[in-house]
Backbone as JSON Lines, residues from 0, in Angstrom:
{"i":0,"aa":"M","n":[82.68,136.5,45.32],"ca":[82.4,137.81,44.76],"c":[83.43,138.07,43.69]}
{"i":1,"aa":"D","n":[82.96,138.47,42.51],"ca":[83.89,138.75,41.42],"c":[83.92,140.28,41.16]}
{"i":2,"aa":"D","n":[84.66,140.65,40.16],"ca":[84.82,142.07,39.85],"c":[83.46,142.74,39.49]}
{"i":3,"aa":"T","n":[82.57,142.02,38.81],"ca":[81.24,142.59,38.46],"c":[80.43,142.89,39.72]}
{"i":4,"aa":"D","n":[80.46,141.96,40.69],"ca":[79.83,142.2,41.95],"c":[80.39,143.42,42.64]}
{"i":5,"aa":"R","n":[81.68,143.57,42.6],"ca":[82.34,144.7,43.25],"c":[81.94,146.02,42.58]}
{"i":6,"aa":"K","n":[81.84,146.02,41.23],"ca":[81.38,147.16,40.54],"c":[79.92,147.54,40.9]}
{"i":7,"aa":"I","n":[79.13,146.5,40.99],"ca":[77.71,146.75,41.36],"c":[77.67,147.34,42.76]}
{"i":8,"aa":"L","n":[78.43,146.79,43.7],"ca":[78.45,147.37,45.07],"c":[78.93,148.77,45.09]}
{"i":9,"aa":"H","n":[79.93,149.04,44.29],"ca":[80.47,150.45,44.27],"c":[79.33,151.41,43.79]}
{"i":10,"aa":"L","n":[78.61,151.04,42.75],"ca":[77.56,151.9,42.21],"c":[76.41,152.04,43.2]}
{"i":11,"aa":"L","n":[76.01,150.9,43.83],"ca":[74.88,150.96,44.79],"c":[75.24,151.75,46.06]}
{"i":12,"aa":"Q","n":[76.5,151.74,46.46],"ca":[76.92,152.48,47.61],"c":[76.87,154.02,47.31]}
{"i":13,"aa":"E","n":[77.11,154.33,46.05],"ca":[77.02,155.76,45.68],"c":[75.54,156.25,45.58]}
{"i":14,"aa":"D","n":[74.66,155.36,45.04],"ca":[73.24,155.72,44.82],"c":[72.44,154.45,44.74]}
{"i":15,"aa":"A","n":[71.81,154.01,45.81],"ca":[71.06,152.77,45.79],"c":[69.73,152.93,45.11]}
{"i":16,"aa":"D","n":[69.34,154.16,44.77],"ca":[68.07,154.41,44.06],"c":[68.18,154.26,42.59]}
{"i":17,"aa":"Q","n":[69.37,154.01,42.08],"ca":[69.54,153.87,40.63],"c":[68.74,152.66,40.11]}
{"i":18,"aa":"P","n":[68.1,152.86,38.99],"ca":[67.35,151.74,38.4],"c":[68.34,150.61,38.05]}
{"i":19,"aa":"V","n":[67.89,149.41,38.17],"ca":[68.72,148.24,37.91],"c":[69.26,148.32,36.5]}
{"i":20,"aa":"A","n":[68.51,148.86,35.56],"ca":[68.95,148.93,34.17],"c":[70.17,149.82,34.06]}
{"i":21,"aa":"E","n":[70.25,150.89,34.83],"ca":[71.43,151.8,34.78],"c":[72.66,151.08,35.4]}
{"i":22,"aa":"V","n":[72.44,150.42,36.49],"ca":[73.52,149.69,37.12],"c":[74.02,148.58,36.13]}
{"i":23,"aa":"A","n":[73.07,147.85,35.53],"ca":[73.45,146.78,34.61],"c":[74.25,147.34,33.43]}
{"i":24,"aa":"A","n":[73.82,148.46,32.86],"ca":[74.55,149.05,31.72],"c":[75.95,149.47,32.13]}
{"i":25,"aa":"A","n":[76.1,150.02,33.34],"ca":[77.41,150.43,33.81],"c":[78.33,149.32,34.0]}
{"i":26,"aa":"V","n":[77.83,148.15,34.34],"ca":[78.73,146.97,34.58],"c":[78.77,145.95,33.45]}
{"i":27,"aa":"G","n":[78.06,146.29,32.37],"ca":[78.12,145.41,31.19],"c":[77.24,144.21,31.25]}
{"i":28,"aa":"L","n":[76.11,144.33,31.95],"ca":[75.16,143.21,32.04],"c":[73.76,143.68,31.52]}
{"i":29,"aa":"S","n":[72.95,142.69,31.29],"ca":[71.55,143.07,31.02],"c":[70.84,143.14,32.4]}
{"i":30,"aa":"P","n":[69.65,143.82,32.41],"ca":[69.03,143.99,33.76],"c":[68.72,142.75,34.57]}
{"i":31,"aa":"T","n":[68.23,141.69,33.95],"ca":[67.88,140.51,34.72],"c":[69.07,139.87,35.43]}
{"i":32,"aa":"P","n":[70.15,139.57,34.74],"ca":[71.33,139.0,35.48],"c":[71.84,139.98,36.56]}
{"i":33,"aa":"C","n":[71.78,141.27,36.28],"ca":[72.24,142.28,37.29],"c":[71.32,142.17,38.51]}
{"i":34,"aa":"W","n":[70.04,142.17,38.3],"ca":[69.06,142.07,39.4],"c":[69.33,140.8,40.22]}
{"i":35,"aa":"R","n":[69.6,139.67,39.53],"ca":[69.9,138.4,40.22],"c":[71.11,138.54,41.07]}
{"i":36,"aa":"R","n":[72.14,139.21,40.59],"ca":[73.35,139.41,41.38],"c":[73.1,140.23,42.63]}
{"i":37,"aa":"I","n":[72.3,141.28,42.45],"ca":[71.95,142.13,43.59],"c":[71.2,141.35,44.65]}
{"i":38,"aa":"Q","n":[70.24,140.46,44.17],"ca":[69.51,139.66,45.14],"c":[70.4,138.67,45.83]}
{"i":39,"aa":"K","n":[71.42,138.09,45.12],"ca":[72.38,137.17,45.76],"c":[73.22,137.89,46.78]}
{"i":40,"aa":"L","n":[73.57,139.12,46.49],"ca":[74.38,139.92,47.44],"c":[73.56,140.24,48.69]}
{"i":41,"aa":"R","n":[72.29,140.49,48.49],"ca":[71.37,140.68,49.65],"c":[71.25,139.39,50.5]}
{"i":42,"aa":"A","n":[70.99,138.31,49.8],"ca":[70.78,137.0,50.46],"c":[72.04,136.56,51.23]}
{"i":43,"aa":"A","n":[73.21,136.92,50.69],"ca":[74.47,136.53,51.35],"c":[74.81,137.49,52.52]}
{"i":44,"aa":"G","n":[74.02,138.6,52.66],"ca":[74.29,139.55,53.73],"c":[75.36,140.6,53.37]}
{"i":45,"aa":"V","n":[75.8,140.59,52.19],"ca":[76.74,141.62,51.72],"c":[76.07,142.97,51.7]}
{"i":46,"aa":"I","n":[74.88,143.0,51.09],"ca":[74.01,144.2,51.18],"c":[73.08,143.97,52.33]}
{"i":47,"aa":"Q","n":[73.27,144.7,53.39],"ca":[72.5,144.47,54.59],"c":[71.13,145.21,54.54]}
{"i":48,"aa":"R","n":[71.09,146.39,54.06],"ca":[69.88,147.12,53.93],"c":[70.07,148.34,53.08]}
{"i":49,"aa":"T","n":[69.0,148.99,52.63],"ca":[69.07,150.19,51.83],"c":[68.42,151.31,52.66]}
{"i":50,"aa":"V","n":[69.14,152.4,52.79],"ca":[68.65,153.47,53.69],"c":[68.77,154.82,52.96]}
{"i":51,"aa":"A","n":[68.14,155.85,53.54],"ca":[68.3,157.22,53.1],"c":[69.31,157.9,54.03]}
{"i":52,"aa":"L","n":[70.32,158.56,53.51],"ca":[71.26,159.28,54.31],"c":[70.78,160.68,54.52]}
{"i":53,"aa":"V","n":[70.68,161.11,55.75],"ca":[70.08,162.38,56.14],"c":[71.18,163.35,56.54]}
{"i":54,"aa":"D","n":[71.0,164.61,56.17],"ca":[71.98,165.67,56.57],"c":[71.68,166.05,58.04]}
{"i":55,"aa":"P","n":[72.6,165.72,58.93],"ca":[72.34,166.01,60.37],"c":[72.03,167.49,60.67]}
{"i":56,"aa":"Q","n":[72.66,168.41,59.95],"ca":[72.44,169.85,60.12],"c":[70.95,170.16,59.82]}
{"i":57,"aa":"A","n":[70.45,169.56,58.75],"ca":[69.1,169.84,58.3],"c":[68.07,169.44,59.31]}
{"i":58,"aa":"I","n":[68.36,168.47,60.15],"ca":[67.41,167.98,61.17],"c":[67.76,168.38,62.56]}
{"i":59,"aa":"G","n":[68.73,169.33,62.65],"ca":[69.08,169.91,63.93],"c":[69.91,169.0,64.83]}
{"i":60,"aa":"L","n":[70.67,168.13,64.22],"ca":[71.58,167.23,65.05],"c":[73.01,167.39,64.57]}
{"i":61,"aa":"G","n":[73.46,168.64,64.47],"ca":[74.73,168.92,63.94],"c":[75.98,168.78,64.82]}
{"i":62,"aa":"L","n":[75.75,168.5,66.12],"ca":[76.96,168.32,67.01],"c":[77.3,166.88,67.1]}
{"i":63,"aa":"N","n":[78.48,166.48,66.6],"ca":[78.97,165.1,66.7],"c":[79.98,165.05,67.82]}
{"i":64,"aa":"V","n":[79.78,164.05,68.68],"ca":[80.65,163.86,69.84],"c":[81.18,162.42,69.79]}
{"i":65,"aa":"F","n":[82.48,162.3,69.96],"ca":[83.06,160.92,70.08],"c":[83.36,160.7,71.52]}
{"i":66,"aa":"V","n":[82.74,159.71,72.09],"ca":[82.74,159.43,73.52],"c":[83.54,158.16,73.76]}
{"i":67,"aa":"G","n":[84.66,158.3,74.45],"ca":[85.49,157.17,74.84],"c":[85.13,156.69,76.2]}
{"i":68,"aa":"I","n":[84.92,155.37,76.34],"ca":[84.49,154.81,77.65],"c":[85.51,153.78,78.08]}
{"i":69,"aa":"E","n":[85.92,153.91,79.36],"ca":[86.66,152.86,80.02],"c":[85.69,152.18,80.98]}
{"i":70,"aa":"A","n":[85.65,150.83,80.82],"ca":[84.75,150.06,81.64],"c":[85.32,149.85,83.06]}
{"i":71,"aa":"R","n":[84.4,149.92,84.02],"ca":[84.81,149.59,85.4],"c":[84.83,148.04,85.58]}
{"i":72,"aa":"D","n":[84.05,147.38,84.85],"ca":[83.8,145.94,84.97],"c":[83.89,145.32,83.6]}
{"i":73,"aa":"H","n":[84.34,144.13,83.46],"ca":[84.37,143.45,82.19],"c":[83.6,142.15,82.19]}
{"i":74,"aa":"S","n":[82.69,142.06,83.09],"ca":[81.9,140.83,83.2],"c":[80.83,140.72,82.11]}
{"i":75,"aa":"P","n":[80.4,139.53,81.82],"ca":[79.32,139.36,80.8],"c":[78.04,140.14,81.17]}
{"i":76,"aa":"E","n":[77.72,140.19,82.47],"ca":[76.49,140.94,82.9],"c":[76.67,142.41,82.66]}
{"i":77,"aa":"W","n":[77.81,142.99,82.98],"ca":[78.02,144.4,82.77],"c":[77.97,144.68,81.26]}
{"i":78,"aa":"L","n":[78.59,143.8,80.47],"ca":[78.58,144.03,79.01],"c":[77.19,143.96,78.46]}
{"i":79,"aa":"R","n":[76.37,143.05,78.91],"ca":[74.98,142.98,78.46],"c":[74.21,144.25,78.85]}
{"i":80,"aa":"Q","n":[74.35,144.7,80.09],"ca":[73.68,145.91,80.54],"c":[74.16,147.11,79.75]}
{"i":81,"aa":"F","n":[75.46,147.21,79.57],"ca":[76.01,148.36,78.83],"c":[75.5,148.37,77.36]}
{"i":82,"aa":"T","n":[75.61,147.22,76.71],"ca":[75.2,147.16,75.32],"c":[73.74,147.46,75.17]}
{"i":83,"aa":"E","n":[72.88,146.86,75.95],"ca":[71.44,147.13,75.82],"c":[71.13,148.6,76.11]}
{"i":84,"aa":"T","n":[71.74,149.12,77.11],"ca":[71.44,150.51,77.49],"c":[71.87,151.48,76.4]}
{"i":85,"aa":"V","n":[73.14,151.35,75.99],"ca":[73.7,152.33,75.06],"c":[73.04,152.17,73.65]}
{"i":86,"aa":"A","n":[72.85,150.92,73.26],"ca":[72.22,150.7,71.93],"c":[70.79,151.32,71.86]}
{"i":87,"aa":"A","n":[70.12,151.41,73.01],"ca":[68.78,151.94,73.03],"c":[68.73,153.48,73.05]}
{"i":88,"aa":"M","n":[69.86,154.07,73.23],"ca":[69.91,155.58,73.28],"c":[69.9,156.1,71.86]}
{"i":89,"aa":"A","n":[68.92,156.85,71.49],"ca":[68.74,157.3,70.08],"c":[69.9,158.18,69.61]}
{"i":90,"aa":"E","n":[70.56,158.87,70.46],"ca":[71.66,159.77,70.09],"c":[72.89,158.97,69.62]}
{"i":91,"aa":"V","n":[72.98,157.74,70.0],"ca":[74.18,156.91,69.7],"c":[74.07,156.38,68.29]}
{"i":92,"aa":"M","n":[74.98,156.85,67.41],"ca":[74.96,156.47,66.02],"c":[75.85,155.25,65.75]}
{"i":93,"aa":"A","n":[76.85,155.07,66.58],"ca":[77.75,153.91,66.39],"c":[78.39,153.54,67.74]}
{"i":94,"aa":"I","n":[78.61,152.26,67.95],"ca":[79.33,151.74,69.12],"c":[80.43,150.82,68.64]}
{"i":95,"aa":"Y","n":[81.64,151.09,69.09],"ca":[82.79,150.2,68.74],"c":[83.44,149.75,70.04]}
{"i":96,"aa":"R","n":[83.75,148.45,70.04],"ca":[84.59,147.89,71.14],"c":[86.02,148.04,70.66]}
{"i":97,"aa":"M","n":[86.86,148.59,71.48],"ca":[88.21,148.99,71.06],"c":[89.27,148.17,71.77]}
{"i":98,"aa":"A","n":[90.42,148.2,71.17],"ca":[91.66,147.66,71.82],"c":[92.45,148.9,72.31]}
{"i":99,"aa":"G","n":[93.1,148.81,73.42],"ca":[93.87,149.92,73.96],"c":[93.21,150.45,75.23]}
{"i":100,"aa":"E","n":[93.54,151.67,75.58],"ca":[93.06,152.27,76.83],"c":[91.57,152.49,76.86]}
{"i":101,"aa":"T","n":[90.97,152.84,75.73],"ca":[89.56,153.03,75.64],"c":[88.89,151.7,75.3]}
{"i":102,"aa":"D","n":[87.91,151.32,76.1],"ca":[87.21,150.05,75.87],"c":[86.15,150.17,74.79]}
{"i":103,"aa":"Y","n":[85.4,151.29,74.79],"ca":[84.33,151.49,73.81],"c":[84.39,152.93,73.29]}
{"i":104,"aa":"L","n":[84.07,153.06,72.03],"ca":[84.01,154.41,71.39],"c":[82.63,154.55,70.84]}
{"i":105,"aa":"L","n":[81.96,155.62,71.18],"ca":[80.62,155.96,70.69],"c":[80.72,157.16,69.79]}
{"i":106,"aa":"R","n":[79.9,157.12,68.77],"ca":[79.66,158.36,67.99],"c":[78.28,158.81,68.31]}
{"i":107,"aa":"V","n":[78.11,160.04,68.8],"ca":[76.85,160.54,69.34],"c":[76.49,161.77,68.53]}
{"i":108,"aa":"A","n":[75.26,161.83,68.13],"ca":[74.74,163.02,67.39],"c":[73.66,163.69,68.25]}
{"i":109,"aa":"V","n":[73.94,164.99,68.55],"ca":[72.99,165.8,69.41],"c":[72.78,167.14,68.77]}
{"i":110,"aa":"R","n":[71.79,167.81,69.26],"ca":[71.45,169.19,68.74],"c":[72.52,170.2,69.2]}
{"i":111,"aa":"D","n":[72.9,170.15,70.44],"ca":[73.81,171.17,70.99],"c":[74.4,170.7,72.31]}
{"i":112,"aa":"M","n":[75.13,171.57,72.95],"ca":[75.82,171.16,74.19],"c":[74.83,170.74,75.3]}
{"i":113,"aa":"A","n":[73.67,171.39,75.39],"ca":[72.72,171.04,76.34],"c":[72.14,169.62,76.05]}
{"i":114,"aa":"G","n":[72.01,169.31,74.79],"ca":[71.58,168.01,74.38],"c":[72.63,166.92,74.73]}
{"i":115,"aa":"F","n":[73.88,167.27,74.59],"ca":[74.95,166.34,74.96],"c":[74.98,166.14,76.52]}
{"i":116,"aa":"D","n":[74.83,167.23,77.26],"ca":[74.82,167.16,78.69],"c":[73.71,166.23,79.13]}
{"i":117,"aa":"D","n":[72.52,166.35,78.51],"ca":[71.38,165.43,78.88],"c":[71.77,164.0,78.57]}
{"i":118,"aa":"F","n":[72.34,163.75,77.4],"ca":[72.76,162.4,77.06],"c":[73.81,161.86,78.06]}
{"i":119,"aa":"Y","n":[74.84,162.71,78.35],"ca":[75.86,162.34,79.27],"c":[75.35,161.95,80.65]}
{"i":120,"aa":"R","n":[74.43,162.72,81.18],"ca":[73.84,162.43,82.48],"c":[73.06,161.08,82.48]}
{"i":121,"aa":"R","n":[72.36,160.85,81.34],"ca":[71.64,159.57,81.3],"c":[72.6,158.39,81.17]}
{"i":122,"aa":"L","n":[73.65,158.6,80.41],"ca":[74.71,157.55,80.21],"c":[75.35,157.19,81.55]}
{"i":123,"aa":"I","n":[75.86,158.14,82.26],"ca":[76.58,157.83,83.5],"c":[75.68,157.37,84.62]}
{"i":124,"aa":"G","n":[74.4,157.7,84.51],"ca":[73.4,157.25,85.51],"c":[72.93,155.83,85.22]}
{"i":125,"aa":"A","n":[73.1,155.35,84.02],"ca":[72.52,154.09,83.6],"c":[73.44,152.89,83.84]}
{"i":126,"aa":"V","n":[74.76,153.06,83.67],"ca":[75.72,151.96,83.73],"c":[76.9,152.46,84.47]}
{"i":127,"aa":"P","n":[77.44,151.62,85.42],"ca":[78.68,152.09,86.11],"c":[79.89,152.08,85.1]}
{"i":128,"aa":"L","n":[80.56,153.18,85.05],"ca":[81.69,153.35,84.15],"c":[82.9,153.81,84.95]}
{"i":129,"aa":"K","n":[84.09,153.53,84.45],"ca":[85.31,153.96,85.08],"c":[85.7,155.36,84.63]}
{"i":130,"aa":"N","n":[85.59,155.61,83.35],"ca":[85.98,156.92,82.83],"c":[85.24,157.17,81.53]}
{"i":131,"aa":"V","n":[84.85,158.45,81.32],"ca":[84.22,158.86,80.11],"c":[84.95,160.08,79.59]}
{"i":132,"aa":"T","n":[85.37,160.05,78.33],"ca":[86.05,161.13,77.69],"c":[85.34,161.55,76.49]}
{"i":133,"aa":"S","n":[85.06,162.79,76.33],"ca":[84.25,163.32,75.16],"c":[85.11,164.25,74.31]}
{"i":134,"aa":"N","n":[85.05,163.98,73.01],"ca":[85.73,164.82,72.01],"c":[84.67,165.36,71.03]}
{"i":135,"aa":"F","n":[84.68,166.66,70.9],"ca":[83.65,167.31,70.07],"c":[84.19,167.64,68.67]}
{"i":136,"aa":"A","n":[83.5,167.19,67.66],"ca":[83.93,167.4,66.28],"c":[83.6,168.89,65.95]}
{"i":137,"aa":"M","n":[84.61,169.59,65.44],"ca":[84.43,170.94,65.04],"c":[83.94,171.11,63.57]}
{"i":138,"aa":"E","n":[84.38,170.12,62.79],"ca":[84.04,170.12,61.36],"c":[84.1,168.7,60.81]}
{"i":139,"aa":"R","n":[83.16,168.34,59.97],"ca":[83.2,167.05,59.28],"c":[83.93,167.28,58.0]}
{"i":140,"aa":"V","n":[85.18,166.79,57.87],"ca":[86.03,167.05,56.73],"c":[85.68,165.99,55.64]}
{"i":141,"aa":"K","n":[85.52,164.75,56.02],"ca":[85.12,163.74,55.05],"c":[84.16,162.83,55.76]}
{"i":142,"aa":"Y","n":[83.19,162.37,55.01],"ca":[82.18,161.45,55.57],"c":[81.72,160.56,54.36]}
{"i":143,"aa":"T","n":[81.78,159.29,54.57],"ca":[81.28,158.41,53.54],"c":[80.76,157.15,54.22]}
{"i":144,"aa":"T","n":[79.82,156.49,53.58],"ca":[79.31,155.23,54.06],"c":[79.79,154.15,53.11]}
{"i":145,"aa":"A","n":[80.48,154.55,52.02],"ca":[80.86,153.58,50.98],"c":[82.23,152.96,51.32]}
{"i":146,"aa":"Y","n":[82.24,151.61,51.35],"ca":[83.51,150.92,51.52],"c":[84.21,150.76,50.21]}
{"i":147,"aa":"P","n":[85.57,150.81,50.18],"ca":[86.29,150.6,48.93],"c":[86.22,149.1,48.53]}
{"i":148,"aa":"V","n":[85.5,148.82,47.49],"ca":[85.31,147.39,47.1],"c":[86.07,147.15,45.76]}
């Protein structure tokens, strides 16, 4: 990946709906070579997919909760059950396996406290866990999906 690819990625992370001609002009290429570079970035898995970013408040999912989980068990079977169960829960926006006291960190988006309580009850009923700690976001100060390239 060269500097031109990085510039293309920067532009597409800001607005993936831009016409290729605009991206090409911004990076000093003609449209066809720019399009080819974008296709190569897709084929290489650098660009995984193109999505629409939705305002969670606008769709009634404004409560973000960060859920720290300590596993009771670290067996492959427990991990499989945990991963399949949690990944299938629509409220879970991200799952991270962590180093340190917390084994897993989830970012959960729900409508309100009652919605989180429902999620929490389903979570603890589905998989044996040692400890669950929830932290509620009061304000989203910065949010980006763009990586510094």
